[in-house]
Structure formats: C-alpha cells, structure tokens
VOPAGU-2260 file (C-alpha; in pm, 1 decimal, decimal comma):
REM VOPAGU-2260
SITE   aa  ch    i         X         Y         Z
SITE  UNK   A    0    -335,1    1550,4     293,7
SITE  UNK   A    1    -512,0    1283,1     418,0
SITE  UNK   A    2    -535,2    1215,5     775,6
SITE  UNK   A    3    -484,6     892,1     986,9
SITE  UNK   A    4    -496,1     657,1    1245,1
SITE  UNK   A    5    -301,2     451,5    1500,7
SITE  UNK   A    6    -379,1     141,2    1580,7
SITE  UNK   A    7    -361,0     -54,9    1902,3
SITE  UNK   A    8     -58,7     -95,7    1898,6
SITE  UNK   A    9      73,7     163,3    1731,0
SITE  UNK   A   10      38,8      59,0    1387,8
SITE  UNK   A   11      22,8     355,4    1155,6
SITE  UNK   A   12    -310,5     306,8     909,8
SITE  UNK   A   13    -399,7     535,6     602,8
SITE  UNK   A   14    -741,0     460,2     418,9
SITE  UNK   A   15    -733,6     448,3      24,7
SITE  UNK   A   16    -931,5     385,5    -250,0
SITE  UNK   A   17    -787,0      71,6    -502,1
SITE  UNK   A   18    -918,0     135,4    -844,0
SITE  UNK   A   19   -1063,7    -123,4   -1038,4
SITE  UNK   A   20    -987,4    -258,0   -1406,1
SITE  UNK   A   21   -1338,6    -142,0   -1379,7
SITE  UNK   A   22   -1231,9     196,6   -1309,9
SITE  UNK   A   23   -1464,1     139,8    -942,8
SITE  UNK   A   24   -1307,5     295,0    -628,6
SITE  UNK   A   25   -1312,3      30,2    -319,4
SITE  UNK   A   26   -1206,2     214,5     -37,1
SITE  UNK   A   27    -966,8      51,8     227,6
SITE  UNK   A   28    -742,1      72,4     519,2
SITE  UNK   A   29    -368,3       3,2     491,3
SITE  UNK   A   30    -112,1     -59,7     716,9
SITE  UNK   A   31     193,0     154,5     651,0
SITE  UNK   A   32     575,6     -22,2     691,2
SITE  UNK   A   33     870,3     151,1     574,7
SITE  UNK   A   34    1009,6    -198,8     595,1
SITE  UNK   A   35     871,5    -279,8     257,4
SITE  UNK   A   36    1093,0     -30,5     -42,0
SITE  UNK   A   37     767,3     -32,0    -265,3
SITE  UNK   A   38     495,0     122,8    -288,7
SITE  UNK   A   39     207,5     -92,3    -231,8
SITE  UNK   A   40     196,9    -498,5    -155,4
SITE  UNK   A   41    -113,8    -680,9     -84,3
SITE  UNK   A   42    -260,3   -1038,9    -100,6
SITE  UNK   A   43    -258,8   -1204,8    -437,1
SITE  UNK   A   44    -587,9   -1334,6    -430,5
SITE  UNK   A   45    -719,6    -926,2    -339,2
SITE  UNK   A   46    -538,5    -825,9    -655,6
SITE  UNK   A   47    -697,7   -1109,4    -916,8
SITE  UNK   A   48   -1068,0    -961,6    -824,0
SITE  UNK   A   49    -877,1    -577,4    -950,9
SITE  UNK   A   50    -792,2    -703,4   -1227,5
SITE  UNK   A   51    -524,0    -562,3   -1297,7
SITE  UNK   A   52    -274,3    -570,6   -1523,5
SITE  UNK   A   53      36,5    -816,2   -1441,7
SITE  UNK   A   54     341,8    -719,6   -1535,4
SITE  UNK   A   55     637,7    -994,3   -1389,8
SITE  UNK   A   56     773,1   -1079,8   -1059,6
SITE  UNK   A   57    1026,3    -948,6    -870,1
SITE  UNK   A   58    1289,7   -1108,6    -565,8
SITE  UNK   A   59    1279,4    -898,8    -236,6
SITE  UNK   A   60    1434,9    -934,4      89,5
SITE  UNK   A   61    1157,7    -994,8     369,7
SITE  UNK   A   62    1168,8   -1042,5     749,4
SITE  UNK   A   63    1158,0   -1413,7     668,5
SITE  UNK   A   64    1392,9   -1438,4     421,0
SITE  UNK   A   65    1380,7   -1399,7      47,8
SITE  UNK   A   66    1080,6   -1432,9    -139,5
SITE  UNK   A   67     910,3   -1421,6    -522,2
SITE  UNK   A   68     626,8   -1154,2    -525,1
SITE  UNK   A   69     406,0   -1132,5    -833,3
SITE  UNK   A   70     406,4    -704,7    -978,6
SITE  UNK   A   71      70,3    -608,9   -1087,8
SITE  UNK   A   72      22,2    -176,9   -1265,4
SITE  UNK   A   73    -251,3     -77,8   -1038,8
SITE  UNK   A   74    -444,3     221,3    -985,5
SITE  UNK   A   75    -469,3     398,6    -654,5
SITE  UNK   A   76    -655,0     715,8    -562,2
SITE  UNK   A   77    -480,5     887,6    -230,2
SITE  UNK   A   78    -566,1    1270,8    -132,8
SITE  UNK   A   79    -715,3    1285,0    -422,9
SITE  UNK   A   80    -478,6    1166,4    -682,1
SITE  UNK   A   81    -478,9     875,9    -908,3
SITE  UNK   A   82    -135,2     697,2    -905,8
SITE  UNK   A   83     -84,9     421,7   -1178,5
SITE  UNK   A   84     187,5     228,2    -947,5
SITE  UNK   A   85     397,8    -118,9    -942,9
SITE  UNK   A   86     192,7    -317,3    -677,9
SITE  UNK   A   87     349,1    -620,0    -551,8
SITE  UNK   A   88     117,2    -913,3    -476,2
SITE  UNK   A   89     193,3   -1261,8    -215,6
SITE  UNK   A   90      -7,7   -1517,9    -109,4
SITE  UNK   A   91     148,7   -1448,4     231,3
SITE  UNK   A   92      99,8   -1045,6     321,9
SITE  UNK   A   93    -235,3   -1016,4     497,7
SITE  UNK   A   94    -257,7    -642,5     497,8
SITE  UNK   A   95    -238,9    -419,0     231,2
SITE  UNK   A   96      73,3    -226,0     266,0
SITE  UNK   A   97     210,3      86,7     176,7
SITE  UNK   A   98     552,8     116,3     122,3
SITE  UNK   A   99     817,7     343,8     179,5
SITE  UNK   A  100     863,3     476,8    -172,9
SITE  UNK   A  101     534,5     668,4     -91,3
SITE  UNK   A  102     718,3     925,5     138,2
SITE  UNK   A  103     969,4     998,3    -178,8
SITE  UNK   A  104     699,0    1240,8    -299,1
SITE  UNK   A  105     466,6    1283,0     -43,9
SITE  UNK   A  106     547,4    1444,0     320,7
SITE  UNK   A  107     461,4    1203,7     627,7
SITE  UNK   A  108     382,3    1350,0     962,4
SITE  UNK   A  109     388,2    1139,6    1277,3
SITE  UNK   A  110     319,0    1261,3    1677,2
SITE  UNK   A  111     192,7    1046,3    1851,8
SITE  UNK   A  112     178,4    1248,6    2193,1
SITE  UNK   A  113     -87,2    1415,9    2034,9
SITE  UNK   A  114    -205,8    1175,5    1795,3
SITE  UNK   A  115    -150,0    1374,4    1410,2
SITE  UNK   A  116     -52,9    1098,3    1151,3
SITE  UNK   A  117     -84,7    1250,5     842,2
SITE  UNK   A  118      27,6    1158,7     447,5
SITE  UNK   A  119      73,8    1411,0     132,1
C-alpha cells in the first residue's frame, strides 16, 4: 500500500517509480485522474528519456475532444511490485497521470476529512 497526498486544490498524488529501459528507478509524483481510463499517461518528451518501446497509436476522448496518443510499453514500480503497462504519451500532458485502470486491481481509500489516501 502506498500513501498519497492531497494538494492544496484537493488533487490526489502518489509517488511511483518509472523504470527506464536500463533498469533505473526514477521516482515521480503522479496525479490520480479517474477520468482517464488507462494506467498511465505522460508527456511524450518524458517518455523519450525513459527509452520505452513504442507499440502504436490510439485515439482517446479527452475533455478537449478526441486526441491521438502514442502508446509505449513501460515499467512502473508501485507498492513494491513492478508492472509492465501500456503508457499513453502526448504533447499536451503536463502531469504524470495515473488512470482508473489501476482501480480494477488495487483498492483506493480516500477520506479527505481525516487525511487518509492510500492505493494498494
């Protein structure tokens, strides 16, 4: 189980590790975005630095309309377990985003009143 934090606007953040193709772990703060139905989304430039394998393209509906995203096969370390997942990349993504696909395999506990935020 990993502990998360609430930012001043009430957004939910968790620290995860991105694993480069060379096996290096890079800690990042990722924002939980339940409107995003995948596992992970990032800025395309950041993914290039990780050297992950490109696997294709897919169109997704966003708040700004339909957009084409590049898809990479990426590795993340979350709650002590490594996951090989599809990662969506786009130029317009400003945060590392955790999507709702995680909620199918990991329990989420959120209680703003007492400051509890856990995933896993």
